[in-house]
C-alpha positions in Angstrom: 127.1 30.3 85.3 127.5 33.4 87.3 130.1 34.4 90.1 128.4 34.5 93.7 129.0 38.3 94.1 128.4 39.7 97.5 127.0 37.1 100.1 123.4 37.4 100.7 122.4 39.9 103.4 126.0 40.9 103.9 126.3 43.2 107.0 128.4 45.4 104.9 125.4 46.3 102.7 124.4 48.9 105.4 122.9 51.3 102.8 120.7 48.4 101.5 119.6 47.3 105.0 118.6 50.7 105.8 116.2 50.6 102.9 114.8 47.5 104.2 114.1 49.3 107.3 112.2 52.1 105.3 114.7 54.5 106.0 116.5 54.4 102.5 114.8 56.5 100.2 117.0 58.6 97.8 118.8 61.4 99.4 118.8 60.1 103.1 122.6 59.7 103.8 123.3 57.1 101.2 126.7 57.2 99.6 126.3 54.5 97.0 123.7 55.0 93.9 120.8 52.8 93.3 119.3 52.0 89.9 116.3 49.9 88.9 115.1 48.1 85.9 111.8 48.6 84.2 110.6 47.4 80.6 108.2 45.6 78.5 107.3 41.8 78.8 108.1 39.6 75.5 106.1 40.2 72.5 106.5 39.1 68.8 108.3 42.5 68.2 110.8 42.0 70.9 111.4 38.4 72.5 114.4 39.4 74.6 116.4 36.5 73.1 120.0 37.3 73.3 120.5 34.8 70.4 118.8 36.9 68.0 120.2 39.8 66.1 117.7 42.3 67.9 118.4 40.7 71.3 122.2 40.7 71.0 122.2 44.6 69.9 119.9 45.3 73.2 122.2 43.1 75.2 125.1 45.2 74.2 123.3 48.7 75.1 122.3 47.1 78.5 125.9 45.9 78.9 127.1 49.6 78.2 124.5 51.2 80.2 125.2 49.1 83.3 129.0 49.9 83.0 128.2 53.5 82.8 126.1 53.3 85.8 128.6 51.5 88.0 131.8 52.8 86.7 130.8 56.5 86.4 127.8 57.1 88.5 128.6 54.7 91.4 125.7 52.5 91.3 126.2 49.5 93.6 122.5 48.2 93.9 120.2 47.2 91.0 116.6 46.7 91.8 114.8 44.2 89.7 111.0 43.9 89.4 111.3 40.2 88.2 109.0 40.3 85.3 109.6 38.3 82.5 111.0 40.4 79.4 113.2 43.2 80.1 113.4 43.1 83.8 115.1 39.4 83.9 116.9 40.2 80.6 118.8 43.3 82.2 119.3 41.5 85.4 121.1 38.5 83.5 123.1 41.3 81.6 124.2 42.8 84.9 125.2 39.5 86.4 127.1 38.8 83.3 129.1 41.9 83.7 129.8 41.0 87.5 131.0 37.5 86.7 133.3 38.9 84.0 134.8 41.5 86.4 133.6 44.4 84.3 131.8 46.0 87.1 132.7 45.9 90.9 132.0 42.6 92.5 130.3 44.2 95.5 127.6 45.4 93.1 124.3 43.7 94.2 121.2 42.6 92.6 118.1 42.9 94.8 114.6 41.2 93.7 111.5 43.4 94.3 108.7 40.9 94.2 105.1 42.4 93.9 103.6 39.5 96.0 104.6 36.1 97.5 104.9 33.3 95.0 105.3 35.7 92.1 107.5 33.0 90.3 104.6 30.7 90.0 103.1 33.1 87.5 106.1 33.5 85.2 105.4 32.5 81.6 106.7 29.3 80.2 110.2 29.7 78.7 111.0 32.2 81.6 111.1 30.0 84.6 114.7 29.1 84.4 115.7 32.7 83.9 113.6 33.8 86.8 115.1 31.1 89.0 118.8 31.6 87.9 118.3 35.5 88.5 116.7 35.0 91.8 119.3 32.6 92.9 121.9 35.2 92.2 120.2 38.1 94.1 121.8 39.3 97.5 118.2 40.2 98.8 114.7 40.2 98.1 111.9 42.3 99.1 107.9 41.3 98.8 105.9 44.5 98.6 102.3 43.2 99.1 100.8 40.2 100.8 99.0 38.9 97.8 98.5 39.4 94.2 96.5 42.1 92.9 96.9 45.1 90.3 97.8 47.4 93.3 100.7 44.9 94.0 102.3 45.7 91.0 101.9 49.5 91.3 103.4 49.1 95.0 106.4 47.4 93.2 106.9 50.1 90.9 106.5 52.7 93.5 109.0 51.2 95.9 111.6 50.8 93.2 111.3 54.6 91.9 111.3 55.7 95.5 114.6 54.3 96.1 116.4 54.4 92.8 118.6 57.3 91.5 118.6 55.9 88.2 115.9 54.0 86.0 117.2 51.9 83.3 114.3 51.3 80.8 113.0 49.8 77.7 109.7 51.7 77.1 107.9 52.2 73.8 106.3 55.5 75.0 103.0 54.0 75.6 101.6 55.6 78.7 99.1 52.9 79.4 101.7 49.9 80.2 103.2 49.2 83.7 106.5 50.3 82.3 104.9 53.7 81.4 103.5 53.9 85.0 107.0 53.3 86.3 108.7 55.9 84.1 106.1 58.4 85.0 106.7 57.8 88.6 110.2 58.2 88.2 109.9 61.5 86.3 107.6 62.6 89.1 110.3 62.1 91.4 113.0 63.6 89.1 115.1 60.5 88.7 117.2 60.0 85.7 115.7 57.6 83.3 117.9 56.1 80.6 115.4 54.5 77.9 117.2 52.0 75.6 114.2 51.9 73.4 115.2 55.1 72.0 119.0 54.0 71.2 
């Protein structure tokens, strides 16, 4: 249902390819800005269902934030950690806006996977969303050779090392993976937009 967007591994994506070579951390000659998504997994309190009133309201907030980042802050790459819940929810919102022509067509989505075959561990009900989002990513990066707690930390570190902006849905619990990512972002003095507070 989404427009194709930029071709996968487009040679024009020099700023992103530089990142793949390990030279793309924030402030190293890049012109385009980068953002990443981080947020909670689905729960009884928030199922991230765009058909529910709560999900529809969050979808509107994500749309507004992504438009602001693209049109006013020059973001052209979104990094997605591909976790069920807010990660995939926000990635679909970004793809919706690109398909509708509300953000530049050259805006890229990049999957940052904690380990190979990460998709096999996606919960029931989210597999089709995972596959759809991955299909429309312009690139993907695998940060660890195998599944482990360290792999998730490496993914979070990878994204916050490269992102200028962090679009979050965080309930302020520091014990969560989202809390870890937000803490890393603050330590690196990144701009964090927490939609949970809006």
